N, CA and C of each residue as an Amber inpcrd file, in Angstrom:
protein
   273
  -0.5150000  22.7270000  13.3060000  -0.8020000  21.3280000  13.6080000
  -0.7770000  20.5180000  12.3080000  -0.0480000  19.4350000  12.3050000
   0.0390000  18.6240000  11.0960000  -1.0760000  17.5800000  11.0810000
  -1.4130000  17.1470000   9.8830000  -2.4500000  16.1300000   9.7180000
  -1.9390000  14.7950000  10.2500000  -2.8540000  14.0030000  10.7670000
  -2.4980000  12.6890000  11.2900000  -3.4720000  11.6520000  10.7470000
  -3.0050000  10.4350000  10.6430000  -3.8500000   9.3300000  10.2180000
  -4.7000000   8.8790000  11.4020000  -5.9880000   8.7650000  11.1700000
  -6.9070000   8.3200000  12.2140000  -7.2790000   6.8480000  12.0500000
  -6.5600000   6.1310000  11.1850000  -6.9030000   4.7440000  10.8730000
  -5.8080000   3.7470000  11.2490000  -4.8010000   4.1770000  11.9930000
  -3.6800000   3.2800000  12.3070000  -4.1170000   2.0540000  13.1000000
  -5.2250000   2.1360000  13.8090000  -5.7400000   0.9860000  14.5440000
  -6.2190000  -0.1310000  13.6440000  -6.3580000   0.1450000  12.3430000
  -6.8140000  -0.8610000  11.3870000  -5.6640000  -1.6080000  10.7160000
  -4.4250000  -1.2900000  11.0940000  -3.2720000  -1.9640000  10.4900000
  -3.1840000  -3.3910000  11.0320000  -3.3490000  -4.3620000  10.1460000
  -3.2550000  -5.7880000  10.4820000  -1.9500000  -6.3830000   9.9780000
  -1.4810000  -5.8950000   8.8380000  -0.2650000  -6.3990000   8.2030000
   0.7460000  -5.2710000   8.1450000   1.6430000  -5.2110000   9.1130000
   2.6380000  -4.1570000   9.1480000   3.9620000  -4.5730000   8.5430000
   4.2410000  -5.8710000   8.5890000   5.5130000  -6.3760000   8.0750000
   5.3390000  -6.8840000   6.6490000   6.3420000  -6.6340000   5.8460000
   6.3180000  -7.1060000   4.4570000   6.6460000  -8.5910000   4.3900000
   6.0710000  -9.2980000   3.4170000   6.4560000 -10.7030000   3.2310000
   7.9190000 -10.8020000   2.8070000   8.5390000 -11.9280000   3.0900000
   9.9510000 -12.1260000   2.7360000  10.1690000 -12.0780000   1.2320000
   9.2420000 -12.6250000   0.4730000   9.3400000 -12.6460000  -0.9840000
   8.1020000 -11.9710000  -1.5820000   8.3320000 -11.0610000  -2.5050000
   7.2300000 -10.4100000  -3.2230000   7.4930000 -10.5720000  -4.7110000
   6.6090000 -11.2780000  -5.3990000   6.7860000 -11.5300000  -6.8280000
   6.4830000 -10.2920000  -7.6680000   5.6140000  -9.4300000  -7.1670000
   5.2150000  -8.2270000  -7.9000000   3.7800000  -7.8830000  -7.5800000
   3.2270000  -6.9550000  -8.3220000   1.8270000  -6.5760000  -8.1630000
   0.9650000  -7.7800000  -8.5210000   0.1310000  -8.2060000  -7.5760000
  -0.6740000  -9.4100000  -7.7960000  -1.5710000  -9.2840000  -9.0280000
  -2.2070000  -8.1240000  -9.2030000  -3.1150000  -7.9410000 -10.3430000
  -2.3480000  -7.8110000 -11.6560000  -1.2170000  -7.1170000 -11.6430000
  -0.4100000  -6.9970000 -12.8660000   0.1220000  -8.3570000 -13.3110000
   0.5350000  -9.1810000 -12.3580000   1.0200000 -10.5130000 -12.6990000
  -0.0710000 -11.3260000 -13.3810000  -1.3140000 -11.1700000 -12.9280000
  -2.4340000 -11.9150000 -13.5270000  -2.7060000 -11.5100000 -14.9660000
  -2.5170000 -10.2190000 -15.2880000  -2.8560000  -9.7350000 -16.6310000
  -1.6300000  -9.4940000 -17.5140000  -0.4470000  -9.7480000 -16.9840000
   0.7690000  -9.5630000 -17.7640000   1.1610000  -8.1060000 -17.9450000
   0.7820000  -7.2640000 -16.9920000   1.0920000  -5.8330000 -17.0680000
   2.3700000  -5.5270000 -16.2870000   2.8550000  -4.3180000 -16.4440000
   4.0640000  -3.9010000 -15.7320000   3.6970000  -2.9350000 -14.6110000
   4.6090000  -2.7540000 -13.6840000   4.4090000  -1.8240000 -12.5710000
   5.6910000  -1.0490000 -12.3390000   5.5870000   0.0370000 -11.5740000
   6.7440000   0.8740000 -11.2540000   7.2210000   0.5810000  -9.8350000
   6.3540000   0.7910000  -8.8440000   6.6700000   0.5350000  -7.4370000
   5.5310000  -0.2710000  -6.8220000   5.8290000  -0.9350000  -5.7130000
   4.8360000  -1.7900000  -5.0740000   4.3900000  -1.2310000  -3.7280000
   3.1180000  -1.4940000  -3.3910000   2.5220000  -1.1020000  -2.1320000
   1.8310000  -2.3210000  -1.5360000   1.7550000  -2.3760000  -0.2020000
   1.0590000  -3.4680000   0.4620000  -0.1030000  -2.9060000   1.2750000
  -1.2780000  -3.4770000   1.0940000  -2.4490000  -3.1110000   1.8860000
  -2.2020000  -3.5930000   3.3110000  -2.3440000  -2.6960000   4.2810000
  -2.0910000  -3.0880000   5.6650000  -3.3160000  -3.7150000   6.3320000
  -4.4270000  -3.7830000   5.6180000  -5.6130000  -4.4630000   6.1430000
  -5.5980000  -5.9350000   5.7760000  -5.2740000  -6.2530000   4.5060000
  -5.3510000  -7.6480000   4.0540000  -4.0350000  -8.2080000   3.5090000
  -3.0240000  -7.3630000   3.3170000  -1.7240000  -7.8300000   2.8370000
  -1.5700000  -7.9020000   1.3340000  -2.5810000  -7.4970000   0.5720000
  -2.5110000  -7.5470000  -0.8920000  -1.3950000  -6.6280000  -1.3980000
  -0.6330000  -7.1130000  -2.3570000   0.4280000  -6.3240000  -2.9790000
  -0.1130000  -5.7410000  -4.2760000  -0.0470000  -4.4210000  -4.3970000
  -0.5180000  -3.7210000  -5.5920000   0.5170000  -2.7350000  -6.0810000
   0.2820000  -2.1820000  -7.2500000   1.2220000  -1.2330000  -7.8370000
   0.8210000   0.2110000  -7.5080000   1.8020000   1.0920000  -7.5370000
   1.6270000   2.4940000  -7.1550000   0.9000000   3.3040000  -8.2290000
   0.6320000   4.5560000  -7.9060000  -0.0710000   5.4310000  -8.8460000
   0.7990000   5.8930000 -10.0110000   2.0950000   5.6430000  -9.9630000
   2.9520000   5.9150000 -11.1190000   2.9010000   4.7600000 -12.1190000
   2.3350000   3.6480000 -11.6980000   2.1710000   2.4780000 -12.5640000
   0.9300000   2.6590000 -13.4300000   0.9020000   2.0750000 -14.6170000
  -0.2380000   2.2670000 -15.5220000  -1.5950000   1.8810000 -14.9270000
  -1.6440000   0.8220000 -14.1210000  -2.9360000   0.3330000 -13.6410000
  -3.3290000   0.7920000 -12.2370000  -2.4030000   1.3420000 -11.4840000
  -2.6880000   1.8970000 -10.1450000  -3.5000000   0.9300000  -9.2730000
  -3.0690000  -0.3150000  -9.2250000  -3.8450000  -1.3390000  -8.5370000
  -3.9720000  -1.1240000  -7.0320000  -2.9640000  -0.5520000  -6.3680000
  -3.0720000  -0.3350000  -4.9190000  -4.2100000   0.6250000  -4.6020000
  -4.3060000   1.7170000  -5.3530000  -5.3840000   2.6840000  -5.1370000
  -6.7330000   2.0800000  -5.5020000  -6.7970000   1.3410000  -6.5860000
  -8.0600000   0.6840000  -6.9640000  -8.5200000  -0.2600000  -5.8620000
  -7.5970000  -1.0210000  -5.3140000  -7.9330000  -1.9470000  -4.2310000
  -8.4760000  -1.1790000  -3.0230000  -7.8200000  -0.0990000  -2.6490000
  -8.2610000   0.6880000  -1.4910000  -9.6740000   1.2280000  -1.7020000
  -9.9580000   1.7080000  -2.8900000 -11.2920000   2.2520000  -3.1850000
 -12.3660000   1.1650000  -3.2010000 -12.0410000   0.0100000  -3.7550000
 -13.0180000  -1.0770000  -3.8630000 -13.3090000  -1.7420000  -2.5260000
 -12.3510000  -1.7280000  -1.6060000 -12.4850000  -2.4710000  -0.3490000
 -12.6440000  -1.5890000   0.8800000 -12.4300000  -0.2950000   0.7310000
 -12.4040000   0.6310000   1.8800000 -11.2880000   0.2920000   2.8590000
 -10.2100000  -0.3070000   2.3710000  -9.0280000  -0.5320000   3.1960000
  -8.2210000   0.7630000   3.1430000  -8.0300000   1.4490000   4.2540000
  -7.5260000   2.8160000   4.2230000  -6.0250000   3.0220000   4.0460000
  -5.1920000   2.0410000   4.4370000  -3.7490000   2.3090000   4.5080000
  -2.9450000   1.3060000   3.6840000  -1.9500000   1.8220000   2.9670000
  -0.9400000   0.9880000   2.3170000   0.4160000   1.3800000   2.8680000
   1.3660000   0.4860000   2.7060000   2.7490000   0.8350000   3.0250000
   3.5940000   0.5580000   1.8040000   4.7080000   1.2310000   1.7120000
   5.6190000   0.9670000   0.6120000   6.1510000  -0.4420000   0.7570000
   6.2230000  -1.1540000  -0.3560000   6.8020000  -2.4940000  -0.3650000
   8.1550000  -2.4630000  -1.0710000   8.7310000  -1.2760000  -1.1460000
  10.0330000  -1.1140000  -1.7870000  11.1490000  -1.2830000  -0.7500000
  12.2370000  -1.9370000  -1.1280000  13.3620000  -2.1230000  -0.2010000
  13.8650000  -0.7920000   0.3450000  14.0800000  -0.7380000   1.6470000
  14.6310000   0.4550000   2.2820000  13.6080000   1.5370000   2.5960000
  12.3520000   1.3440000   2.2240000  11.3190000   2.3400000   2.5060000
  10.4060000   1.8140000   3.6110000  10.0760000   2.6850000   4.5550000
   9.2430000   2.2740000   5.6830000   8.1570000   3.3150000   5.9390000
   7.4820000   3.7460000   4.8820000   6.4220000   4.7390000   5.0380000
   5.0660000   4.1410000   4.6830000   4.0380000   4.7970000   5.2140000
   2.6530000   4.3780000   5.0300000   1.8720000   5.5440000   4.4300000
   0.7790000   5.2490000   3.7390000  -0.0910000   6.2760000   3.1700000
  -1.5320000   5.9340000   3.5400000  -2.2320000   6.9070000   4.0980000
  -3.6480000   6.7360000   4.4040000  -4.4530000   7.4270000   3.3120000
  -5.2350000   6.6570000   2.5650000  -6.0500000   7.2060000   1.4870000
  -7.1740000   8.0930000   2.0240000  -7.7100000   7.7720000   3.1790000
  -8.8310000   8.5290000   3.7380000  -8.3700000   9.8920000   4.2440000
  -7.3200000   9.8890000   5.0590000  -6.8220000  11.1420000   5.6360000
  -5.8310000  11.8580000   4.7290000  -5.4370000  11.1980000   3.6430000
  -4.4680000  11.7400000   2.6860000  -3.2060000  12.2310000   3.3830000
  -2.6070000  11.3190000   4.1390000  -1.3990000  11.6630000   4.8800000
  -0.4160000  10.5020000   4.8300000   0.8700000  10.8400000   4.7010000
   1.9520000   9.8770000   4.7330000   2.5350000   9.9000000   6.1430000
   2.9130000   8.7280000   6.6310000   3.5230000   8.6640000   7.9560000
   4.4810000   7.4850000   8.0200000   5.3470000   7.5200000   9.0120000
   6.2800000   6.4240000   9.2490000   5.8910000   5.7480000  10.5460000
   6.2840000   4.5060000  10.6700000   6.0170000   3.7460000  11.8880000
   6.7900000   4.3510000  13.0480000   6.1530000   4.4650000  14.1860000
   6.8280000   4.9770000  15.3720000   7.8710000   3.9610000  15.8350000
   8.9940000   4.4640000  16.2500000  10.0890000   3.5850000  16.6870000
   9.8150000   2.9550000  18.0330000
């Protein structure tokens, strides 16, 4: 039996914005990022754990928002921090 996310009912923001300037926190401090993630609870755009500041994970820990999705072009996967599982949207 594979692990499943038990928090999908908390997804409020499933679609990415048309324009993404970058990691909101990195833009404020003039830092760089590698890849972008979007919080599916509030829509905040943060940087991935390969980025120096790991803002998406910091946001999830500070707010208890459980799920992010990739904000990278061509990627349609989600990550649940609580259940530690990656999943794709059902078709």
